[in-house]
C-alpha positions as a Markdown table, in Angstrom:
| # | Residue | x | y | z |
|---|---|---|---|---|
| 1 | Met | 0.0 | 0.0 | 0.0 |
| 2 | Asp | 1.2 | 3.5 | -0.8 |
| 3 | Gly | 0.5 | 5.2 | 2.5 |
| 4 | Lys | 1.4 | 8.7 | 1.2 |
| 5 | Ala | -1.0 | 8.4 | -1.7 |
| 6 | His | -3.7 | 7.0 | 0.6 |
| 7 | Leu | -3.4 | 9.8 | 3.1 |
| 8 | Glu | -3.2 | 12.5 | 0.4 |
| 9 | Asp | -6.3 | 11.0 | -1.3 |
| 10 | Leu | -8.2 | 10.9 | 2.1 |
| 11 | Ile | -7.3 | 14.6 | 2.8 |
| 12 | Ala | -8.3 | 15.7 | -0.7 |
| 13 | Thr | -11.6 | 13.8 | -0.5 |
| 14 | Arg | -12.5 | 15.3 | 2.9 |
| 15 | Leu | -11.5 | 18.8 | 1.9 |
| 16 | Asp | -13.6 | 18.7 | -1.2 |
| 17 | Ala | -16.6 | 17.5 | 0.8 |
| 18 | Asp | -15.7 | 20.1 | 3.6 |
| 19 | Ala | -15.8 | 17.2 | 6.0 |
| 20 | Leu | -12.2 | 17.1 | 7.2 |
| 21 | Ser | -11.6 | 15.9 | 10.7 |
| 22 | Trp | -8.2 | 16.8 | 12.1 |
| 23 | Arg | -8.4 | 13.9 | 14.6 |
| 24 | Glu | -9.3 | 11.4 | 11.8 |
| 25 | Ile | -6.4 | 12.5 | 9.7 |
| 26 | Leu | -4.0 | 12.2 | 12.6 |
| 27 | Gln | -5.3 | 8.8 | 13.5 |
| 28 | Val | -5.0 | 7.5 | 9.9 |
| 29 | Ser | -1.5 | 8.9 | 9.6 |
| 30 | His | -0.4 | 7.2 | 12.8 |
| 31 | Asp | -1.9 | 3.9 | 11.7 |
| 32 | Leu | -0.1 | 4.2 | 8.3 |
| 33 | Ile | 3.2 | 4.9 | 10.1 |
| 34 | Ala | 2.6 | 2.0 | 12.5 |
| 35 | Ser | 2.0 | -0.4 | 9.6 |
| 36 | Gly | 5.1 | 0.7 | 7.8 |
| 37 | Ala | 3.1 | 2.1 | 4.9 |
| 38 | Leu | 4.1 | 5.7 | 5.5 |
| 39 | Asp | 7.4 | 7.3 | 6.4 |
| 40 | Pro | 7.1 | 9.5 | 9.6 |
| 41 | Ala | 9.0 | 12.4 | 7.8 |
| 42 | Glu | 6.5 | 12.3 | 4.9 |
| 43 | Ala | 3.6 | 12.2 | 7.3 |
| 44 | Gly | 5.0 | 15.2 | 9.2 |
| 45 | Glu | 5.2 | 17.2 | 6.0 |
| 46 | Ile | 1.7 | 16.4 | 4.9 |
| 47 | Leu | 0.2 | 17.1 | 8.3 |
| 48 | Glu | 2.0 | 20.4 | 8.6 |
| 49 | Glu | 0.7 | 21.5 | 5.2 |
| 50 | Val | -2.9 | 20.5 | 6.1 |
| 51 | Arg | -2.6 | 22.1 | 9.6 |
| 52 | Glu | -1.3 | 25.4 | 8.1 |
| 53 | Arg | -4.2 | 25.4 | 5.6 |
| 54 | Leu | -6.8 | 24.7 | 8.2 |
| 55 | Val | -5.5 | 27.4 | 10.5 |
| 56 | Arg | -5.3 | 29.9 | 7.6 |
| 57 | Glu | -8.9 | 29.1 | 6.7 |
| 58 | Gly | -10.0 | 29.4 | 10.3 |
| 59 | Lys | -11.1 | 25.8 | 10.6 |
| 60 | Leu | -8.5 | 24.8 | 13.2 |
| 61 | Lys | -7.6 | 26.8 | 16.2 |
| 62 | Val | -4.1 | 26.3 | 17.7 |
| 63 | Arg | -3.7 | 26.7 | 21.4 |
| 64 | Arg | -0.5 | 27.3 | 23.2 |
| 65 | Val | -0.3 | 25.5 | 26.5 |
| 66 | Ser | 2.3 | 26.0 | 29.3 |
| 67 | Ala | 2.7 | 24.4 | 32.6 |
| 68 | Ser | 0.9 | 26.0 | 35.5 |
| 69 | Ala | 2.8 | 27.4 | 38.5 |
| 70 | Ser | 1.6 | 24.5 | 40.7 |
| 71 | Val | 3.0 | 21.9 | 38.3 |
| 72 | Arg | 6.4 | 23.7 | 38.2 |
| 73 | His | 6.5 | 24.0 | 42.0 |
| 74 | Thr | 5.6 | 20.3 | 42.5 |
| 75 | Ala | 8.3 | 19.3 | 40.1 |
| 76 | Lys | 10.9 | 21.4 | 42.0 |
| 77 | Ala | 9.7 | 19.8 | 45.3 |
| 78 | Val | 10.1 | 16.3 | 43.9 |
| 79 | Arg | 13.6 | 17.0 | 42.6 |
| 80 | Arg | 14.6 | 18.5 | 45.9 |
| 81 | Ala | 13.2 | 15.7 | 47.9 |
| 82 | Gly | 15.2 | 13.0 | 46.1 |
| 83 | Pro | 15.3 | 9.4 | 47.2 |
| 84 | Ala | 14.4 | 8.6 | 50.8 |
| 85 | Pro | 17.3 | 7.8 | 53.1 |
| 86 | Ala | 17.9 | 4.2 | 53.8 |
| 87 | Gly | 16.9 | 4.3 | 57.5 |
| 88 | Asp | 13.5 | 5.9 | 56.9 |
| 89 | Gly | 10.4 | 4.0 | 56.2 |
| 90 | Pro | 8.9 | 0.8 | 57.6 |
| 91 | Ser | 11.2 | -1.9 | 58.8 |
| 92 | Pro | 10.8 | -5.4 | 57.5 |
| 93 | Lys | 9.0 | -7.8 | 59.8 |
| 94 | Ser | 10.9 | -10.6 | 61.4 |
| 95 | Pro | 9.4 | -14.2 | 61.2 |
C-alpha cells in the first residue's frame, strides 16, 4: 500500500466535501506509520501543510499550553526531595 497516496487522497476527498476531521487525519497517519506504509517524515510534511491550511482558513484553532505554576513547584519539590534515606520507612517484619 502506498501510504502517502492514501493519506493525500483521504485529505483531498475530505477537503472537497468540507468534512475534514483533524483527529481522523492524525489517526490515519499514525496507523499508516505504525503499519510501515508511511514514512514519519513524509507524514509530518503532509500534516504540517494541512494544519497550516486549516489554521489559515479558520477551521482549526491552535492553542499554546504552558505548565501551570503548581506543576512547576511540584516538580521542584520532587527534585529537591530526592530518594528517601535508607533508614527511613517501615522496617521489615521478622518471622
